[in-house]
N, C-alpha and C positions, 0 to 999 in steps of 0.2 A: 680262469681267475687272473686278475691283474696283479700288480705288486702287493705284497703283504704289508698291511699297515701295522707297524710294531712300535711298542713303547718299552723303555728299559726302566726297571725298578732297581735303584741303587746306582750311585754315581761315584763309586770308589775306584780303586786302582784297576781292578779287573775290567770294569766298564770303561774307564778312561783310556786304558792302554790296549785293550783287546776288543770288547764287544761293540762299543760305539763306532770306532773307526772301521771295524770289519763290516758292520751293518751298512755303513756308508759306502764302503767299497762294493758291496753287493747291491747297489741301487737298482740293478735290473730285476732283483727279486724282492727287495724290501724298501718300504718308505718309512723312514724313522720319523715319528711324529712327536716324540718327547721323552724326557728323562725325569725321574723324580728322585729326590733325596732330601733329608732334613738339613743338610749342610748347605748354607748359602755360599760358602767358598767353593764347594764342588759344583753347585748349580751354576755359579757365575763362570767357572772355568769351562764347563760344557757349552754354555751359551756363547762365550767369547771365542773359544777355539773352533767349535763345530757349527755354530750358528743354528742351534736347535732349541726348541721350546723346552723350558724346565718347569717343574712343579715341586711344591714342598711335600706333598703327601701322595700316597697311593690312590686315595679316593679321587683327588683332582685329576691324576693321570687317567684313571679308568673312566672318567667322563668324556675323554677324547674318543672319537670313533675309531677303535682299533680292531685288528684281527688277531693279534698275538702280543705277548709280552715276553721279555727276557728278564729273568729274576737274578740279580747279582748283589743281593743284600746279605747281611749276616745270617748264618745258618738257622738260628732260632726263629727267624721270620719267614722262612720258606713256606711252611705249611699254610699259614693263614693267608699269605699273599697269593699262593697258588690256588687255594680254595676260592678266594675272592675273584681271581681272574677267570677260573673255570666257570664259576657261577654267572659271570657276565658273558659266557659263551666264547671265551678267548682260548686260543692255543697257547701253551706254556712251554717255554724253554727255561729250565731252572738249573742253576749251578749246583754242583755237588757240595755236601751231601744233600740229597733231596729232603730227607728228614733223618733224625738220629735212629728212629726205631721203625720196624716194619708195621706196627699197629697204626702209627700216624700215616705211613705211606698207603696203607689199605684205605684210609679215608679219602686220600687223593685219588686212588684208583677208582673208587666208587663214584666220586664226583666227575672224574674224567669220562667214565663210561656213560654216566647220565647225560653229560654235555655232548658226548660224541666228538671230543677234541683230542688233539695230539698233546701229550705230556712227555717231553724229552728231557733227559738229565745230561748235564754238561761233562760227560766223559769223553774229552776230545781225543784221547789216545786211541779209541776205537776207530777214529777216522784218519789216523796217522798212516800214510801209505806203506811204511815199513811194517807196521803191525798187521795191516791187511795182507801184505805179502807173506809174513810169517805164518799166517793161518794156512796158506797153501804150500808152505815149504817144510812143515813139520816132518822131521826125518824118521819118525817111528810111530807105532801105534800105541794104544793104551798099555799093552803088555810089556812094551820096551821102556816106558818111562820109569826113571829111578828117582829123580829129584827135580824140584823147581826151587830156584833161589831168587829172591827179590832183595836188592840192596839199594838203599837210597841214603845219600848224605847231601844235605841241602843247607846253604847259608840263609835261605829265604830269598826274597825277591831283590834285595837292595843292590847287589852287584850288577844285576842284569837290567835294571830300569833307570839307572843313573842318566843315561843318554836320552830318556824320554822327558817330555814336558808333561807334568801332571801335578795335581794339587791334592793334598791330604785334607779331609774335612775335619779340621781341628775344632770347629765351632759347634759340633753336636752337643747338646746340653747333657750334663752329667746325669740328671735324673732319667733321661731317656736311655742312656747307656746302661744304667743300673736296672731299669725295668726290663730291658731285653736280656741282660745277664741273668736275671731271675727266671725268665722264661727258658733260657738255655739250660740252667741247672735243673729245672723241673723236667724238661724234655729228656735230658740225658739220664736222670734218675729213673724215669719211666721206661726208657729204652733198655738200659742196662739191667735194671732191677735191683740196683745197689746205689747207695750214696757213696760217692768216691771222695777220697781226700783231695786236697787241692792239686797235688802233683799228678795224681792219677786222672782227675777230671781234666786237667790241662792236656795231659798226654792223649786221652781219648779224643778230645775235640781237635787237637792239632795233629799229632803223629798218626793217629788212626783215621779219624773221620775227614781230615783235611788233606792228608798226603797219601797214606797207604791205600785209601779207598780207590784211588785211580788204578793202582797196581792190582788190587784185589779184583776189580772189575775186569782188567785186562787178562789176568790169569784165568778168571772164570770163562772168558771167551775162548782161551786156548784149551782149557779142559773140555769145554763143550765140543770143540772141533775134534778132540781126541776121543770123545765119548766116555769121559771119566766122570763119575758122579761126585757130588760134594763129599768132602772128607770129614774127619773128626779132629777137633782141636785137641792137641796133646800138651800144649804149654804156651805161656805168654808172659810178657813183662812190659811194664811201663816204667821207664827209668830216666836218669839224668834230669830229674826235676820236671818230667813231662816232655822234655825235648826228644826223648827216644821211645820207640815202641817196637816190640818184637813179638812174633807169633810163629807157631808151627802147627801144621795140619797134616794128619795121616791120610794118605790117599791109597786107593786100591787095597784096602784092608791091611795096610802097613807095608805093602810092597814098594811104596814110593812116599816121599816126604816133601812137603812144601814149607819152606821157611821164608820169613819176610822180616825185614828190619828197616826202620826209618830213624835217622838221627839228624837233628838240626845242629849244625856246627856254625854258630852265628857270626864268628869273626873270620871265617875262612872263605874267601871269594871263589869257591870251586864247587861245582855241582856234579853229582854222579847218580845215575839211576839206571839200574840194570835188571832185566828179567832174563834168567838163564834156565834153560831146560836141558836136562841130562838124560840121554837114552843109553841103551846098551852099547851102541857103537857110534854115537853122534851127539853133538851139542848144538843148540840153537840159542843165540843170545841177541837180545834187543838192548841197545844202550841209547837212552834218550838224552837229548840236551835239556838244559833248563827250558821249561815251557815259555818263559818270557823272551827267549831268543827266537823270534819268528823266522820261519823258513830255514831253520837249521835242520839238516836231515838226521833222522834217527839211524844209527848204525846197526845193520843186521848182519850177523856173522853165523855161518853154518860150517861146522867142522864134521867131517866124516872119516871113518876108517875104511881104507880099501886095501885089504891084505895087511901088510906091515907099514903101509904108507898113511900119512895124515894129509887129507885134502881140505884146504881152507878156502871158503868163498866169502869175500867181503862184498855184500850186496847193497848197492845204492839205488833206491827205488825212485825217488823224486824229491822235489823241494816244495810240494804243496804244504800249506800251513794247516795244521789240524784244527786250530781255532776257527779258521775260515770254513774248512770242509764240514765241520759239525753244523754250522749255520746253514750251509747249502743243504745238508741232510735234513735239517728242520724244515726248510722251505719245501723240499721234495716230499716230505711226509705230509705236510699240510695240503699240498696240491694233488697228492695221490700219485706222483710220478715215481715214488720209490717207497718200499716198506719203511715203517718207523724203526729206528734203531735207538738204543740206550733208553729202554723203557723203565717205567716205575717198578715193574716186577723185578727187573734186574737190580735196581737200586735196593729193593727190599732184601734180596738175596745177599748183596754185598754188606748191608748193614747188619743183617742177622749174624754173619760171620764176625764182623768187627765187634759187635756186642758180646758174642761168645768169647772172643779173645780178651775183651775187657774183664769179663767175669772170671776168666781163668787167671788173670794177672793179679786178682785181689783175693787173698786168702779168707778175708772176712770183711763185712761192711765197715767202711771207715769214712769219716767225714770231718773236715775241720775248716774253719775260716769262712769268711764271706767276701773274699776278694772278687773283683769284677772279672778277672781271668781273661779267657780268650775273646770275649765280646769287646772289651776295651781295646785289646790288640787289633781286632778287626777294624775298629774305627780309627785308632790312633797310631798303631805301631807300624814299623817298616813292612812287616809281613802280613800273612793272612789277608790277601789284598781285596777281599770283598768288603765294602763299606755299607753303612747302614741306611735302612729306610724303615720307619715304624709303620705298622698297619694303620 
């Protein structure tokens, strides 16, 4: 197979800053034939900066002879766009969350299997060289694990993209934003099984499904390597008006606990993301930089007890960029050079847990207001950097 002919659905921040330039860097593997987005501002930027063809709609892009698409649009559009691409016989790379609920993901799995194509989810941390090294450096077995702690504080993208040249698609029509917002509310209600009030809805979409979903997926990979089965949710909270999300999961029948917290701190230009594993006589910690700071190494620290001594290893694995490595993995899966990673089945497992956490955070069904919420932020705000494309 020659170069993979690819199109990008969505021309927002994640496409402008990561996916499009990375696909162009990987020109030995990919031939980028076009980008679509409803924003003329975003399309003009893509055409002027990168010299690539642009299209207003998904339908126009899918008339181009493609082998694959990269979907970087608002979350509520992922399912319908992925179904359309798979029906055309295209391989699909889709940003997370693939869908909010596993029932919707099951439809994608069925279409993927019918088409016989690759459907990969954008969990780039699985391709981080430090994460890959951590899998082989786990200092204990399942019986020695006591606690897993995930901590994320995030100002969102703004401090880390100021040096980039990019354009926000401020010209997306309001009726289009509102229509996608309605889809999002319907999908979230179907996935969670409850109607959430405005703060809880925002927290599920942002703190859980946009942020902690990465860490949930990474921890699932670590648990699989340890041979530990999925646990039982023991508590959860969506707080700080939806900027914060917290959950706890009982592992090994209560012999170990997994806690996770995400908090957006919007005016503090500092990012911290840590996954720490505590064993009987050792700890393993991954400290990730902001994902927007390319080629910044994740810090991997291993601490062991040797008698009465503490031995600390600060492990620097490499400077490969996870956003680039995941696209290489997508290409290798398409050509058959490597097994597929980050499958739809894994995404369903991740979202099942996050939906269970959302249900645990709400004592009774609640709902209020008709705000546009996270969808408007995806198109217009500083953060949630996937921008829109309607089906």
